[in-house]
C-alpha positions in Angstrom: -19.3 30.8 -10.7 -21.0 34.1 -11.0 -20.8 36.9 -8.4 -24.5 36.6 -7.4 -24.0 32.9 -6.4 -20.8 33.7 -4.6 -22.7 36.3 -2.6 -25.4 33.7 -1.8 -22.8 31.3 -0.5 -21.4 34.0 1.8 -24.7 35.1 3.1 -26.0 31.6 3.7 -23.2 30.9 6.2 -23.6 34.1 8.2 -25.3 32.4 11.2 -22.6 29.7 11.5 -19.6 30.3 13.8 -19.8 34.0 13.1 -18.5 35.1 16.5 -16.2 33.9 19.2 -19.0 32.8 21.5 -20.3 30.4 18.9 -16.8 29.1 18.3 -16.2 28.6 22.0 -19.5 26.7 22.3 -18.5 24.4 19.5 -15.1 23.8 21.2 -16.9 22.9 24.4 -19.1 20.3 22.6 -15.9 18.8 21.2 -14.4 18.8 24.7 -11.6 21.2 23.5 -11.3 22.7 27.0 -9.3 25.6 28.5 -9.0 27.5 25.2 -8.9 31.3 25.4 -7.8 34.3 23.4 -9.7 32.9 20.4 -9.0 34.8 17.1 -10.6 34.2 13.7 -7.6 34.4 11.3 -9.7 33.8 8.1 -13.2 32.9 7.0 -13.5 31.9 3.3 -15.9 30.0 1.1 -15.0 27.2 -1.4 -16.5 26.8 -4.8 -18.7 23.9 -3.6 -20.4 26.0 -0.9 -18.1 25.1 2.1 -17.2 27.4 4.9 -13.4 27.2 5.8 -12.2 28.9 8.9 -8.7 29.2 10.4 -8.7 30.0 14.2 -6.0 30.5 16.8 -6.4 30.0 20.5 -4.3 29.5 23.6 -4.3 26.6 25.9 -2.4 27.3 29.1 -0.1 29.7 27.2 0.5 27.2 24.4 -0.7 28.5 21.0 -3.1 26.2 19.1 -4.1 26.6 15.4 -7.5 25.1 14.4 -9.2 24.6 11.0 -12.9 24.1 10.5 -14.1 22.9 7.1 -18.0 22.9 7.0 -20.6 21.7 4.5 -24.4 21.5 4.8 -24.3 18.2 2.8 -22.4 15.0 3.3 -18.8 15.0 4.5 -16.5 14.9 1.5 -13.0 13.7 0.5 -12.3 17.3 -0.5 -12.9 18.4 3.1 -10.5 15.7 4.4 -7.8 16.6 1.9 -8.2 20.3 2.7 -7.9 20.0 6.5 -5.1 17.4 6.3 -2.9 18.5 3.4 -4.0 22.0 2.1 -5.4 24.8 4.2 -5.0 22.8 7.4 -1.6 21.3 6.8 0.1 23.3 9.7 -2.9 23.2 12.1 -3.0 21.4 15.4 -6.7 20.5 15.3 -8.8 19.7 12.3 -12.6 19.8 12.3 -14.8 18.5 9.5 -18.4 19.7 10.0 -21.2 18.3 7.9 -25.0 18.3 7.7 -26.2 15.0 6.2 -25.2 11.4 6.6 -26.7 10.6 3.2 -27.7 12.6 0.1 -29.4 11.9 -3.2 -27.0 10.6 -5.8 -25.8 13.3 -8.2 -22.9 13.5 -10.7 -22.4 17.2 -9.5 -21.7 16.2 -5.9 -18.1 15.5 -4.7 -17.4 12.0 -3.5 -17.8 11.4 0.2 -20.2 10.1 2.9 -20.1 9.0 6.5 -18.5 5.6 5.8 -15.5 6.9 3.7 -14.9 9.9 6.0 -15.1 7.9 9.2 -12.5 5.6 7.8 -10.2 8.5 6.8 -10.6 10.5 10.1 -10.0 7.4 12.2 -6.7 6.8 10.3 -5.7 10.4 10.9 -6.2 10.0 14.6 -4.3 6.7 14.7 -1.4 8.6 13.1 -1.6 11.2 15.9 -3.2 13.9 13.6 -6.0 15.4 15.8 -9.1 15.2 13.6 -12.8 15.5 14.4 -15.8 14.4 12.2 -18.8 16.2 13.5 -22.5 16.4 12.3 -24.0 19.7 13.3 -24.9 21.8 10.3 -28.6 22.4 9.5 -30.5 24.5 6.9 -33.5 26.5 8.1 -36.7 27.4 6.1 -35.0 30.5 4.8 -32.1 28.5 3.4 -29.8 29.9 6.0 -27.3 27.5 7.5 -27.1 27.1 11.2 -25.1 25.2 13.7 -27.2 22.6 15.7 -26.2 20.5 18.7 -23.3 18.5 17.5 -22.9 14.7 17.1 -19.3 13.6 17.1 -18.9 10.7 14.6 -15.1 10.4 15.1 -12.6 12.0 17.4 -9.1 11.5 18.7 -10.4 9.7 21.8 -11.9 7.0 19.6 -8.5 5.8 18.2 -5.3 4.5 19.8 -2.2 6.1 18.3 -0.2 3.5 16.2 3.4 4.8 16.1 4.1 2.4 13.2 1.3 3.8 11.1 2.4 6.6 8.8 0.2 9.4 7.5 -0.3 8.7 3.7 1.1 11.2 1.3 -1.5 13.5 -0.3 -1.2 11.8 -3.7 -2.2 8.4 -2.1 -5.4 10.0 -0.7 -6.1 11.6 -4.0 -5.8 8.3 -5.8 -7.9 6.6 -3.2 -10.6 9.3 -3.6 -11.1 8.3 -7.2 -11.1 4.5 -6.5 -13.1 4.5 -3.3 -15.2 7.6 -3.9 -16.0 7.6 -7.7 -15.3 4.0 -8.9 -16.4 1.8 -6.0 -20.0 3.2 -5.8 -20.6 1.4 -9.1 -20.0 -1.9 -7.1 -22.2 -0.7 -4.2 -25.1 -0.1 -6.6 -24.7 -3.8 -7.7 -24.9 -5.0 -4.0 -21.3 -4.6 -3.1 -20.3 -4.1 0.6 -20.0 -0.6 2.0 -16.5 0.6 3.1 -16.0 -0.1 6.8 -14.3 2.3 9.2 -11.5 -0.2 9.7 -10.9 -1.1 6.0 -7.7 0.0 4.4 -9.3 2.6 2.2 -5.9 4.2 1.3 -4.4 0.8 0.3 -3.4 -0.6 -3.0 -6.4 0.1 -5.4 -5.8 -2.1 -8.4 -9.1 -3.8 -8.9 -9.6 -6.9 -11.0 -11.0 -10.3 -11.3 -9.7 -13.8 -10.5 -10.5 -16.0 -13.5 -9.5 -19.6 -14.0 -6.5 -21.5 -15.3 -4.4 -19.3 -13.0 -5.2 -16.1 -14.8 -6.6 -12.8 -13.5 -7.3 -9.3 -14.6 -6.1 -6.1 -13.1 -7.0 -2.4 -13.7 -4.2 0.2 -13.1 -4.3 3.9 -13.5 -0.9 5.6 -13.2 1.1 8.5 -14.7 1.2 6.7 -18.1 -2.6 6.3 -18.3 -5.3 3.7 -17.6 -4.4 0.0 -18.3 -6.2 -3.3 -17.9 -4.0 -6.5 -17.9 -4.7 -10.2 -18.3 -2.1 -11.7 -16.0 -0.6 -15.2 -15.6 2.5 -16.8 -14.1 5.9 -16.1 -15.7 6.2 -18.0 -19.0 2.5 -18.8 -18.9 1.4 -21.1 -21.7 -2.1 -19.6 -21.6 -0.8 -16.1 -22.1 1.6 -17.1 -24.9 -1.2 -19.0 -26.7 -3.7 -16.2 -26.3 -1.2 -13.6 -27.6 -0.4 -15.8 -30.7 -3.9 -17.0 -31.5 -6.5 -14.6 -30.0 -4.8 -11.2 -29.9 -7.2 -10.1 -32.7 -10.1 -10.2 -30.3 -8.4 -7.6 -28.1 -7.5 -5.6 -31.3 -11.1 -5.6 -32.4 -12.4 -4.5 -29.0 -9.8 -1.8 -28.5 -9.0 -0.6 -32.1 -7.3 2.7 -31.0 -5.4 1.3 -28.0 -1.9 0.0 -27.7 -1.8 -3.7 -26.7 1.5 -5.2 -25.4 2.8 -8.5 -24.3 4.6 -8.0 -20.9 7.6 -10.1 -20.1 10.0 -10.6 -17.3 13.4 -12.2 -18.0 12.1 -12.9 -21.5 9.2 -14.9 -19.9 5.7 -13.6 -21.0 3.3 -13.1 -18.2 0.6 -10.6 -19.2 -1.3 -9.0 -22.0 -1.8 -5.3 -21.4 -4.3 -2.9 -23.0 -3.8 0.9 -22.6 -7.4 2.0 -22.5 -6.8 5.8 -21.8 -3.8 8.1 -22.2 -4.9 10.3 -19.4 -2.3 10.4 -16.5 -3.7 9.8 -13.0 -2.4 13.3 -12.1 -4.7 14.9 -14.7 -7.7 12.8 -13.4 -7.1 14.0 -9.9 -7.5 17.6 -11.0 -10.8 17.0 -12.7 -14.2 18.2 -11.4 -16.4 15.7 -9.6 -18.7 15.3 -12.7 -15.8 14.1 -14.8 -14.5 11.8 -12.0 -18.0 10.2 -11.7 -17.9 9.6 -15.5 -14.5 8.0 -15.5 -15.5 5.9 -12.5 -18.3 4.5 -14.6 -16.0 4.1 -17.6 -13.5 2.0 -15.5 -16.2 -0.2 -14.2 -17.6 -0.8 -17.6 -14.2 -1.4 -19.3 -13.3 -4.0 -16.6 -16.4 -6.0 -17.4 -15.9 -5.7 -21.1 -12.2 -6.8 -20.8 -13.1 -9.7 -18.5 -15.7 -11.0 -20.9 -13.1 -11.1 -23.7 -10.6 -12.8 -21.3 -13.2 -15.5 -20.3 -13.7 -16.3 -24.0 -10.1 -16.6 -24.9 -9.3 -18.7 -21.8 -12.1 -21.0 -22.8 -10.6 -21.2 -26.3 -7.2 -22.1 -24.8 -8.8 -24.8 -22.7 -10.5 -26.4 -25.7 -7.3 -26.3 -27.7 -5.4 -27.9 -24.9 -7.9 -30.7 -24.5 -7.9 -31.3 -28.3 -4.1 -31.4 -28.3 -4.0 -34.0 -25.5 -6.6 -36.2 -27.2 -4.5 -36.1 -30.4 -1.4 -36.9 -28.5 -3.0 -39.9 -26.7 -4.5 -41.2 -30.0 
């Protein structure tokens, strides 16, 4: 990023929360009452044009530390991760400010949107982590950003604290960012349902397909790389037959990939293809453009793998039927 663009980023935010009066007005809109002695500790700009502010204030002689992470675009996973785990880790109040509910699709934009961020912020508040999701940033005709009247999308008052619910570790959110933010939009473009505010967005993301004959596929990206498995019950006759008689179809489709027969207690249950050697930790550090590309790759490889699986299962069925007819005769 060149210095001229860095300067543009800094100038373009000059009218937003640049003094204590503006900050106090924002706090009043968020119903953060009885705050005084407001001090701006830092005011910095991220590489993707976000304003990040750390502020201290007193509430009845009790110190409060507040982070504001603002974008003129859609709210992003990066903002959430920053206010929850990075710059805002030790803050008492976390504010995600944004400008748009929707934005034109672009491989250069970080993953996010109102549905994903509402879900994440709601979970934070259920865990007792005081977090606000607020629409209020506008851009005027001079490309200067400004703070409008705020609309609070999510706030602590919207969620009941669940003492049994634990705040996910940062790595869990980073993994979910890829699956929900970069992979799942491929499903949405094909008519898939949008993520709801009450869905378990940080849950176990191992997508796959239920096939027939008790078999299924599962895609897993972990520290060893990206894998797709064809899975059956322990000692599955289908898995054993496919491995013995149709492994060549997987070899041909994945010529440079390792293909293994998974067993438990010497009972085969899955055929596993290692599609990519890239560890999940390396994927997490990539730029949005690369994550979008890999989200599309995963989606495509799932369909390719499932097509092969459908064919080999059909072959197994036909072989089974032929064997039974021979046995009866």
